[in-house]
C-alpha positions as CSV (number, residue, x, y, z in Angstrom):
1,M,3.0,-24.7,7.9
2,G,-0.3,-26.1,6.7
3,S,-2.4,-24.3,4.3
4,G,-5.8,-25.6,5.3
5,P,-8.8,-25.1,2.9
6,T,-8.1,-23.2,-0.3
7,L,-8.9,-19.6,-1.0
8,R,-10.9,-18.5,-4.0
9,V,-9.1,-15.7,-6.0
10,R,-9.9,-13.9,-9.2
11,S,-8.5,-15.6,-12.2
12,S,-6.7,-13.4,-14.7
13,A,-3.8,-13.8,-17.1
14,S,-2.5,-10.5,-15.6
15,W,-3.8,-11.1,-12.1
16,R,-2.1,-8.1,-10.6
17,R,-4.1,-5.7,-12.8
18,I,-7.8,-5.5,-11.9
19,P,-9.8,-3.8,-14.7
20,A,-11.9,-0.7,-13.6
21,M,-15.6,-1.3,-13.0
22,T,-18.2,1.0,-14.6
23,S,-20.6,1.2,-11.7
24,D,-20.2,2.5,-8.1
25,N,-20.0,-1.1,-6.9
26,E,-17.0,-3.4,-7.4
27,G,-18.9,-5.6,-9.8
28,T,-19.3,-9.4,-10.0
29,V,-16.3,-11.6,-10.4
30,L,-17.2,-14.8,-12.3
31,D,-13.7,-16.3,-13.1
32,W,-12.7,-17.6,-9.7
33,V,-9.9,-20.2,-9.2
34,E,-8.9,-22.1,-6.1
35,T,-5.4,-21.5,-4.5
36,T,-3.8,-22.2,-1.2
37,P,-2.9,-19.4,1.3
38,D,0.8,-20.4,0.7
39,E,0.5,-20.0,-3.1
40,L,-1.4,-16.6,-2.8
41,L,1.2,-15.3,-0.3
42,A,4.0,-16.3,-2.5
43,R,2.5,-14.4,-5.4
44,L,1.9,-11.4,-3.3
45,C,5.4,-11.4,-2.1
46,E,6.7,-11.3,-5.7
47,T,5.7,-7.6,-5.7
48,R,8.0,-6.8,-2.7
49,Q,10.5,-4.0,-3.2
50,M,14.0,-5.4,-2.5
51,N,14.7,-4.4,1.1
52,T,15.9,-7.0,3.6
53,N,15.6,-4.6,6.6
54,R,11.8,-4.6,6.9
55,P,8.8,-6.9,6.7
56,I,6.6,-7.3,3.7
57,V,3.5,-5.1,4.2
58,I,0.2,-6.4,2.8
59,G,-3.1,-4.4,3.0
60,I,-6.4,-6.3,3.2
61,D,-9.5,-4.2,2.4
62,G,-13.2,-5.0,2.1
63,R,-16.7,-4.2,3.3
64,S,-17.6,-4.8,7.0
65,G,-18.5,-8.4,7.3
66,S,-16.7,-9.4,4.1
67,G,-14.3,-11.8,5.8
68,K,-11.1,-9.6,5.9
69,S,-10.0,-10.8,9.3
70,T,-10.6,-14.4,8.3
71,V,-8.4,-14.0,5.1
72,A,-5.8,-12.2,7.2
73,A,-5.7,-15.0,9.7
74,R,-5.5,-17.6,6.9
75,L,-2.5,-15.9,5.3
76,A,-0.8,-15.2,8.6
77,A,-1.0,-18.9,9.5
78,A,0.9,-19.6,6.2
79,T,3.9,-17.4,7.3
80,G,6.6,-18.1,9.9
81,D,6.3,-14.8,11.8
82,S,3.7,-12.3,11.0
83,V,1.6,-9.6,12.7
84,I,-2.0,-8.5,11.9
85,V,-2.7,-4.8,12.4
86,H,-6.4,-4.0,12.7
87,T,-7.5,-0.6,11.5
88,D,-10.3,-0.7,14.1
89,D,-7.6,-0.2,16.7
90,I,-6.1,2.7,14.8
91,A,-9.5,4.4,14.5
92,W,-10.6,3.6,18.0
93,H,-12.4,6.8,19.4
94,H,-10.9,8.9,16.6
95,S,-12.9,8.7,13.4
96,F,-14.9,6.4,11.2
97,F,-12.6,6.9,8.2
98,G,-10.4,9.9,8.8
99,W,-7.5,8.0,10.4
100,H,-5.2,7.2,7.4
101,H,-2.6,9.7,8.5
102,L,-2.4,7.9,11.9
103,L,-1.8,4.5,10.2
104,A,0.8,6.1,7.9
105,D,2.7,8.0,10.6
106,G,2.4,5.4,13.4
107,I,2.9,2.1,11.5
108,L,3.6,2.2,7.8
109,C,6.2,5.0,7.6
110,P,8.3,3.6,10.5
111,L,8.1,0.1,8.9
112,R,9.2,1.5,5.5
113,Q,12.0,3.6,6.9
114,C,13.4,1.5,9.7
115,G,11.7,-1.8,9.7
116,A,10.5,-3.6,12.8
117,P,10.2,-3.2,15.8
118,V,7.4,-0.7,15.9
119,S,5.3,0.4,18.8
120,F,2.4,2.8,18.5
121,R,-0.3,4.2,20.8
122,P,-3.0,5.9,18.7
123,P,-4.3,9.2,20.2
124,G,-7.6,7.7,21.1
125,W,-5.8,5.2,23.3
126,V,-3.8,8.0,25.0
127,A,-6.9,10.3,25.5
128,R,-9.0,7.5,27.1
129,G,-6.3,5.6,29.0
130,R,-6.5,2.4,27.0
131,P,-3.5,0.4,28.1
132,G,-0.9,-1.2,25.8
133,S,0.1,-0.4,22.2
134,I,0.1,-1.7,18.7
135,D,3.4,-3.6,18.5
136,I,5.3,-5.2,15.6
137,P,8.3,-7.1,16.9
138,D,11.6,-7.3,15.1
139,T,10.9,-11.0,14.3
140,A,8.0,-10.1,12.0
141,N,8.6,-11.0,8.3
142,V,5.1,-10.1,7.1
143,V,2.7,-7.4,8.4
144,F,-1.0,-7.6,7.4
145,V,-3.0,-4.4,7.8
146,E,-6.7,-5.3,7.6
147,G,-9.9,-3.2,7.8
148,V,-12.4,-1.1,5.9
149,G,-10.3,1.5,4.1
150,A,-7.0,-0.1,5.0
151,T,-5.7,0.3,1.4
152,H,-7.1,3.8,0.8
153,R,-5.5,5.7,-2.1
154,D,-3.6,8.0,0.4
155,L,-1.8,4.9,1.6
156,A,-1.1,3.2,-1.7
157,G,2.6,3.8,-1.7
158,W,3.2,2.2,1.6
159,F,2.1,-1.4,0.7
160,D,4.0,-4.1,-1.1
161,A,0.7,-5.7,-2.2
162,T,-3.0,-5.3,-1.4
163,I,-6.1,-7.5,-1.4
164,W,-9.7,-6.7,-1.9
165,V,-12.0,-9.2,-0.2
166,S,-15.1,-9.4,-2.4
167,T,-18.4,-10.4,-0.8
168,D,-21.9,-9.6,-1.8
169,P,-23.0,-6.5,0.2
170,V,-26.2,-8.2,1.3
171,V,-24.2,-11.2,2.7
172,A,-21.7,-8.9,4.4
173,Y,-24.5,-6.8,6.0
174,R,-26.2,-9.9,7.3
175,R,-23.0,-11.1,8.9
176,C,-22.6,-7.7,10.7
177,V,-26.2,-8.1,12.1
178,E,-25.8,-11.7,13.1
179,R,-22.6,-11.0,15.1
180,G,-24.7,-9.1,17.6
181,I,-21.8,-7.0,18.7
182,D,-22.8,-3.5,17.7
183,P,-25.6,-1.6,19.4
184,P,-29.0,-1.0,17.7
185,G,-28.7,1.6,14.9
186,F,-24.9,1.6,14.7
187,I,-24.7,-0.8,11.7
188,E,-27.1,1.4,9.7
189,E,-25.2,4.6,10.7
190,W,-21.9,2.9,9.8
191,M,-23.2,1.7,6.4
192,T,-24.4,5.2,5.5
193,R,-20.7,6.3,5.7
194,E,-19.0,3.1,4.5
195,N,-20.9,2.7,1.2
196,P,-20.2,6.2,-0.2
197,F,-16.6,6.0,1.2
198,L,-15.8,2.8,-0.7
199,A,-17.7,3.9,-3.8
200,E,-15.5,7.0,-3.9
201,D,-12.2,5.3,-3.1
202,R,-12.7,2.1,-5.2
203,P,-9.9,0.0,-3.6
204,W,-10.8,-3.0,-5.8
205,D,-9.4,-1.0,-8.8
206,R,-5.9,-0.9,-7.1
207,A,-5.9,-4.4,-5.6
208,T,-3.0,-6.7,-6.3
209,A,-5.5,-9.6,-5.9
210,I,-9.2,-10.1,-5.3
211,V,-10.2,-12.9,-2.9
212,S,-13.7,-14.1,-2.4
213,G,-15.0,-13.8,1.2
214,E,-18.2,-15.6,0.5
215,R,-17.1,-18.8,2.3
216,A,-15.7,-17.0,5.2
217,P,-17.5,-17.2,8.6
218,A,-19.1,-14.1,10.0
219,G,-16.4,-11.6,10.8
220,T,-14.8,-8.4,9.6
């Protein structure tokens, strides 16, 4: 399994403990070091609670456009069998940020109690006739859950490790605009909810590791 380009992570003697910031924003990280996806994944897996009957569950949080999906894909490529769960699928036609109970009940709790396989159809899918389901096969050894709010404090006990993808908010916003996916006005409406939501939840304070998303291409 090739690692590809390195990832930039926050350097700290006690890298699992991220000191609290004093402002509403996550602050500026200056002490970055380079590491490979394999090395980062190995360090994250050190935190796993001993249970051979379920996959390791890693949450990946960050602002819209921060590079979360890119980091998730890089780490998934460094594993043998892994699955990426996108919180956008959980939240689909349900709520901007009021979907944490769905993720817990439909994905995280079953994984914790019984392990894979898991198959879940969020209520928005059922109500609107969206086909398929969110599936985690019994071959999965790592499950990545990525999205804005993926590591919300209400879900903290379900993860073996979490990542905050740190990207300048201006850069992240520009990426969202440049994607050209969302209709006019939606990005502004989203940001009016995302910014206070993250400022109140402060997922970077709980993160097992902070990864820079500055070099990631436009994405989520």
